[in-house]
LOKOLLUM-958012 format. One record per residue (C-alpha): residue number from 0; residue in one letter; chain; z, y, x. Coordinates in Angstrom, 2 decimals, padded with zeros to 5 digits, m for minus. Each point is the difference from the previous one (the first is absolute). Last residue first. Example, Ala and Ser with C-alpha at 12.3 -4.5 7.8 and 13.67 -1.06 7.14 Angstrom:
2
NODE  pos  code  unit       pz       py       px
NODE    1     S     A   007.14  m001.06   013.67
NODE    0     A     A   000.66  m003.44  m001.37
This chain:
277
NODE  pos  code  unit       pz       py       px
NODE  276     X     A  m003.02   045.21   001.32
NODE  275     X     A   001.29   003.81   000.58
NODE  274     X     A   000.94  m000.46   003.59
NODE  273     X     A  m002.34  m002.70   001.56
NODE  272     X     A  m002.34   000.04  m002.48
NODE  271     X     A  m001.33  m002.67  m001.63
NODE  270     X     A  m003.59  m001.24  m000.42
NODE  269     X     A   000.69  m003.06   002.08
NODE  268     X     A   002.59  m000.97  m001.88
NODE  267     X     A  m002.40  m000.13  m003.61
NODE  266     X     A  m002.86  m001.62   002.01
NODE  265     X     A   002.45  m002.46   001.03
NODE  264     X     A   001.47  m000.67  m003.45
NODE  263     X     A  m003.08  m000.40  m001.72
NODE  262     X     A  m001.38  m002.37   002.33
NODE  261     X     A   003.30  m002.09  m000.66
NODE  260     X     A  m000.63   000.20  m003.57
NODE  259     X     A  m003.73  m001.13   000.03
NODE  258     X     A   001.72  m003.14   002.16
NODE  257     X     A   002.70  m000.84  m002.53
NODE  256     X     A  m002.87   000.64  m003.24
NODE  255     X     A  m002.19  m002.64   002.04
NODE  254     X     A   003.01  m002.69   000.23
NODE  253     X     A   001.07   000.84  m003.91
NODE  252     X     A  m003.31  m000.56  m001.17
NODE  251     X     A  m002.98   001.31  m001.51
NODE  250     X     A   000.83   003.64   000.72
NODE  249     X     A   000.88   003.53  m001.76
NODE  248     X     A   000.80   002.97   001.35
NODE  247     X     A   002.17   003.19  m000.58
NODE  246     X     A   001.08   003.05   001.84
NODE  245     X     A   002.73   003.00  m000.44
NODE  244     X     A   000.96   003.18   001.64
NODE  243     X     A  m001.85   001.80  m002.33
NODE  242     X     A  m000.93  m002.53  m002.76
NODE  241     X     A  m002.50  m002.27  m000.36
NODE  240     X     A  m001.59  m000.11   003.47
NODE  239     X     A  m002.48  m003.05  m000.30
NODE  238     X     A  m000.22  m002.86   002.56
NODE  237     X     A  m002.82  m002.98  m000.53
NODE  236     X     A  m001.87   001.56   003.54
NODE  235     X     A   002.86   002.07   002.54
NODE  234     X     A  m000.64   003.92  m000.64
NODE  233     X     A   003.03  m000.21  m002.34
NODE  232     X     A   002.52  m000.16   002.84
NODE  231     X     A  m000.81   003.24   001.64
NODE  230     X     A   000.27   001.40  m003.79
NODE  229     X     A   003.31  m001.39  m000.28
NODE  228     X     A   001.30   000.72   003.71
NODE  227     X     A  m001.09   004.06  m001.06
NODE  226     X     A   002.15  m000.20  m002.89
NODE  225     X     A   002.98  m000.56   001.74
NODE  224     X     A   002.69  m002.93   000.31
NODE  223     X     A  m001.43  m002.55  m001.89
NODE  222     X     A  m000.16  m002.02  m003.24
NODE  221     X     A  m002.00  m003.42   000.00
NODE  220     X     A  m001.75  m002.01  m002.98
NODE  219     X     A  m000.61  m003.19   000.06
NODE  218     X     A  m002.17  m002.08  m002.42
NODE  217     X     A  m000.14  m003.60   000.17
NODE  216     X     A  m002.35  m002.81  m000.34
NODE  215     X     A   000.83  m003.35  m000.40
NODE  214     X     A   001.38  m003.19   001.88
NODE  213     X     A   002.71  m002.63  m000.28
NODE  212     X     A  m000.17  m002.79   001.83
NODE  211     X     A   001.82  m003.07  m001.43
NODE  210     X     A   003.18  m000.37   000.81
NODE  209     X     A   001.91  m001.78   003.41
NODE  208     X     A   002.48  m002.86  m000.90
NODE  207     X     A   003.39   000.30  m002.11
NODE  206     X     A   002.50  m002.30   001.41
NODE  205     X     A  m001.22   000.53   003.83
NODE  204     X     A  m000.27   003.79  m000.96
NODE  203     X     A   003.60  m000.27  m001.27
NODE  202     X     A   001.25  m001.48   002.91
NODE  201     X     A  m001.87   002.32   002.71
NODE  200     X     A   001.55   003.16  m001.81
NODE  199     X     A   003.69  m001.98   000.40
NODE  198     X     A  m000.78  m000.26   004.14
NODE  197     X     A  m000.94   003.62  m000.19
NODE  196     X     A   003.06   001.10  m002.16
NODE  195     X     A   002.50  m001.83   002.30
NODE  194     X     A  m002.31   001.25   003.33
NODE  193     X     A   000.16   003.82  m001.30
NODE  192     X     A   003.72  m000.19  m001.04
NODE  191     X     A   001.01  m001.49   003.33
NODE  190     X     A  m001.86   002.22   002.02
NODE  189     X     A   001.65   003.45  m001.94
NODE  188     X     A   003.17  m001.72   000.58
NODE  187     X     A  m000.85   000.11   003.92
NODE  186     X     A  m001.54   003.07  m000.27
NODE  185     X     A   002.72   002.42  m001.42
NODE  184     X     A  m000.75   000.73  m003.91
NODE  183     X     A  m000.89   003.69  m000.50
NODE  182     X     A   001.15   002.19  m002.24
NODE  181     X     A  m002.85   002.53   000.04
NODE  180     X     A  m001.32   004.01   000.50
NODE  179     X     A  m003.58   001.26   000.70
NODE  178     X     A  m001.59  m000.33  m003.41
NODE  177     X     A   003.46   000.06  m001.34
NODE  176     X     A   003.09  m002.30  m000.84
NODE  175     X     A  m002.44  m003.33  m000.29
NODE  174     X     A   002.26  m003.15   000.99
NODE  173     X     A  m001.50  m001.93   002.98
NODE  172     X     A  m001.45  m003.70   000.96
NODE  171     X     A  m000.59  m000.89  m003.69
NODE  170     X     A  m000.90  m003.14   000.12
NODE  169     X     A  m002.48  m001.32  m002.92
NODE  168     X     A  m001.35  m002.92  m001.33
NODE  167     X     A  m003.91  m000.08  m001.50
NODE  166     X     A  m000.78  m001.30  m003.45
NODE  165     X     A  m000.03   003.89  m001.28
NODE  164     X     A  m002.34   001.17   002.18
NODE  163     X     A  m001.36   002.75  m001.19
NODE  162     X     A   002.77   001.35  m002.58
NODE  161     X     A   003.03  m001.92   002.05
NODE  160     X     A  m001.83   001.70   003.48
NODE  159     X     A   001.53   003.62  m001.34
NODE  158     X     A   003.51  m001.17  m000.06
NODE  157     X     A  m000.47  m001.66   003.56
NODE  156     X     A  m001.09   003.22   001.26
NODE  155     X     A   003.09   001.80  m002.02
NODE  154     X     A   002.18  m002.19   001.90
NODE  153     X     A  m001.18   000.93   003.41
NODE  152     X     A  m002.51  m002.40   001.88
NODE  151     X     A  m001.50  m003.92  m000.57
NODE  150     X     A  m001.96  m001.62  m002.04
NODE  149     X     A  m000.42  m003.73  m000.40
NODE  148     X     A  m002.58  m002.38  m001.53
NODE  147     X     A  m003.13   002.64  m001.14
NODE  146     X     A  m002.41  m003.17  m000.52
NODE  145     X     A  m003.52  m000.76   001.10
NODE  144     X     A  m002.89  m000.81  m002.30
NODE  143     X     A  m002.16   002.29   002.27
NODE  142     X     A   000.01   002.92  m002.77
NODE  141     X     A   003.24  m000.45  m000.10
NODE  140     X     A   000.27   001.23   003.48
NODE  139     X     A  m001.23   003.00  m000.25
NODE  138     X     A   001.27   000.99  m003.33
NODE  137     X     A   003.60  m000.85   001.78
NODE  136     X     A  m001.58   002.53   002.77
NODE  135     X     A  m000.46   003.06  m002.67
NODE  134     X     A   003.23  m000.66  m001.70
NODE  133     X     A   002.28   000.05   003.20
NODE  132     X     A  m002.05   002.93   001.34
NODE  131     X     A   001.11   001.95  m002.89
NODE  130     X     A  m000.82   000.35  m003.31
NODE  129     X     A   000.66   002.15  m003.13
NODE  128     X     A  m002.19  m001.42  m003.39
NODE  127     X     A  m003.63   001.63  m000.79
NODE  126     X     A  m001.44  m003.20   000.68
NODE  125     X     A   001.37   000.46   003.53
NODE  124     X     A   001.51   003.44   000.51
NODE  123     X     A   000.93   002.02   003.50
NODE  122     X     A   002.08   003.08   000.29
NODE  121     X     A   000.94   002.28   002.90
NODE  120     X     A  m002.44  m000.35   002.77
NODE  119     X     A   000.02   002.36   002.59
NODE  118     X     A   002.90  m001.65   002.05
NODE  117     X     A   001.58  m003.28   001.74
NODE  116     X     A  m003.61  m001.26  m001.41
NODE  115     X     A  m000.26  m003.10  m001.07
NODE  114     X     A   001.95   000.11  m002.76
NODE  113     X     A   003.31   001.74  m000.17
NODE  112     X     A   003.85  m000.50  m000.02
NODE  111     X     A   002.18   000.14   003.67
NODE  110     X     A   002.82  m001.50  m002.35
NODE  109     X     A  m000.69  m000.20  m003.71
NODE  108     X     A  m000.84   002.27  m002.35
NODE  107     X     A  m003.09   001.17  m001.77
NODE  106     X     A  m003.13   002.18   000.51
NODE  105     X     A  m001.43  m001.96   002.58
NODE  104     X     A   000.64  m003.86   000.49
NODE  103     X     A   002.59  m002.42  m000.17
NODE  102     X     A   001.06  m002.07   003.45
NODE  101     X     A  m001.24  m003.12   001.54
NODE  100     X     A   001.98  m001.45   003.35
NODE   99     X     A  m000.91  m003.67  m001.09
NODE   98     X     A  m003.01  m000.39  m002.34
NODE   97     X     A  m000.54  m004.22   000.12
NODE   96     X     A  m003.11  m001.43  m000.91
NODE   95     X     A  m000.94  m003.94  m000.92
NODE   94     X     A  m002.58  m002.29   000.53
NODE   93     X     A  m001.60   001.86   002.48
NODE   92     X     A  m003.78  m000.26   001.48
NODE   91     X     A  m001.35   003.00  m001.59
NODE   90     X     A   003.43   002.35  m000.02
NODE   89     X     A  m000.40   000.00   003.50
NODE   88     X     A  m000.56   003.65   000.23
NODE   87     X     A   001.43   001.68  m002.89
NODE   86     X     A   001.63   002.80   001.63
NODE   85     X     A  m003.07   001.43   001.12
NODE   84     X     A  m002.91  m002.67  m001.74
NODE   83     X     A  m002.53   000.33   003.06
NODE   82     X     A   002.60   001.06   002.46
NODE   81     X     A  m000.65   003.20   001.92
NODE   80     X     A   003.43  m000.07   002.04
NODE   79     X     A   002.25  m002.31   002.04
NODE   78     X     A   002.01  m002.84  m000.63
NODE   77     X     A  m000.38  m003.66  m001.38
NODE   76     X     A   003.38  m001.43   000.74
NODE   75     X     A  m000.01  m004.09   000.06
NODE   74     X     A   003.61  m002.17  m000.97
NODE   73     X     A   001.51  m002.76   001.86
NODE   72     X     A   001.15   001.83   002.67
NODE   71     X     A   002.14   002.23  m002.21
NODE   70     X     A  m000.92   003.47   001.43
NODE   69     X     A   002.17   001.82   003.38
NODE   68     X     A  m003.28   000.00   002.16
NODE   67     X     A  m002.12   001.43  m002.74
NODE   66     X     A   002.68   002.54  m001.03
NODE   65     X     A  m001.51   002.00  m002.78
NODE   64     X     A  m001.50   003.10  m000.18
NODE   63     X     A  m003.44  m000.05   000.56
NODE   62     X     A  m001.68   000.69  m002.94
NODE   61     X     A  m000.79   003.38   000.44
NODE   60     X     A   001.71   001.14  m003.09
NODE   59     X     A   001.49  m002.64  m001.16
NODE   58     X     A  m001.66  m003.57  m001.69
NODE   57     X     A   000.95  m002.54   002.82
NODE   56     X     A  m001.64  m003.21  m001.46
NODE   55     X     A   002.08  m002.91   000.54
NODE   54     X     A  m001.08  m003.45   000.07
NODE   53     X     A   001.52  m002.75  m001.39
NODE   52     X     A  m000.59  m003.83   000.00
NODE   51     X     A   001.66  m002.88  m001.37
NODE   50     X     A   002.17   001.20  m001.93
NODE   49     X     A   002.28  m002.51  m001.96
NODE   48     X     A   003.03   002.34  m001.00
NODE   47     X     A   001.59   000.15   003.44
NODE   46     X     A  m003.45   000.78   001.34
NODE   45     X     A   000.23   003.47  m002.41
NODE   44     X     A   003.73   000.62   000.53
NODE   43     X     A  m000.61  m000.35   004.07
NODE   42     X     A  m002.79   002.41  m000.33
NODE   41     X     A   001.63   002.60  m002.40
NODE   40     X     A   003.16   000.23   002.62
NODE   39     X     A  m002.68   000.46   002.34
NODE   38     X     A  m001.59   002.82  m001.04
NODE   37     X     A   002.98   001.54  m001.32
NODE   36     X     A   001.02   000.02   003.73
NODE   35     X     A  m002.93   001.37   001.16
NODE   34     X     A   000.54   002.69  m002.31
NODE   33     X     A   003.18   000.34   001.67
NODE   32     X     A  m000.90   000.04   003.40
NODE   31     X     A  m002.69   002.74  m000.48
NODE   30     X     A   002.79   002.39  m001.62
NODE   29     X     A   001.31   001.08   003.08
NODE   28     X     A  m003.68   000.72   001.33
NODE   27     X     A  m000.55   001.63  m002.90
NODE   26     X     A   002.58   002.22   000.37
NODE   25     X     A  m000.62   000.99   003.42
NODE   24     X     A  m003.65   001.38  m001.40
NODE   23     X     A  m003.52  m001.79   001.38
NODE   22     X     A  m000.93  m000.91  m003.41
NODE   21     X     A   001.72   001.32  m002.86
NODE   20     X     A   001.98  m002.16  m001.95
NODE   19     X     A   003.50   001.13   000.61
NODE   18     X     A  m000.91   003.32   000.56
NODE   17     X     A  m001.08   000.31  m003.46
NODE   16     X     A   003.22  m000.73  m001.53
NODE   15     X     A   001.83  m002.91  m001.10
NODE   14     X     A  m000.61  m003.13   001.67
NODE   13     X     A   003.27  m002.06  m000.21
NODE   12     X     A  m002.11  m003.98  m000.99
NODE   11     X     A  m003.30   000.64  m000.20
NODE   10     X     A  m001.52   001.60  m003.54
NODE    9     X     A  m001.81   002.70   001.64
NODE    8     X     A  m001.59  m002.40   002.89
NODE    7     X     A  m002.30  m001.79  m001.67
NODE    6     X     A  m000.71  m004.09   000.20
NODE    5     X     A  m002.67  m002.12  m001.56
NODE    4     X     A   001.33  m003.23   000.41
NODE    3     X     A  m002.47  m002.72  m000.78
NODE    2     X     A   001.03  m003.59  m000.86
NODE    1     X     A  m002.12  m003.14   000.82
NODE    0     X     A   001.04  m003.32  m001.72
């Protein structure tokens, strides 16, 4: 049984503000072992529960954050940027997927809440409902017939997961106080919790098996910070500007929609000015 772990850093043990997760900063260096510890706990639980193979896809920023030398030797690490499916690369060969270290989306409460861009993107909807990276990635997984079996992050992320991955186990490693503050479990406690939930998630998966693939068209709507960002993004074929700061597009599949979303975010980021956005 092959399991993909899509590993983000904002929802990892102990991370609470940008200095903890921005590559190259002292805080980031301090948090890399904790992030790796969360991943190792998950890997251990998955193997305890019956996994045969585990691939960890680094999904945060430069996608070069985990400490390979300290990774559980039973796992393999997919590291580096420019993967065709980004955070979901590897789902094509997986039987199940874990969303580790995930976070809530732009415009809602949650530790380090954002959607794809740290700033600049203020709202995101899929088929008319509030969405975040978790929901978008869960739709991509469903299109491949791969269930999300475990989500880890803060308490609000775990609550949100009940809407887009209702069958998944959750492990809340911290409790949101504000966007930049949290009540955190010490690494030993969060590791024990993640390991336990990962093993339980594998047991659930063995009982329920893989679902049938679910596909279909989706409509994405994105709100940006500034009007010029929306205007720049609207130059992308299939994308239309529907409001001063809003763009929208439809795509025949979740995978195609996610790829178009990534392009939109790259253009909006490039259009932003240093001080005014």
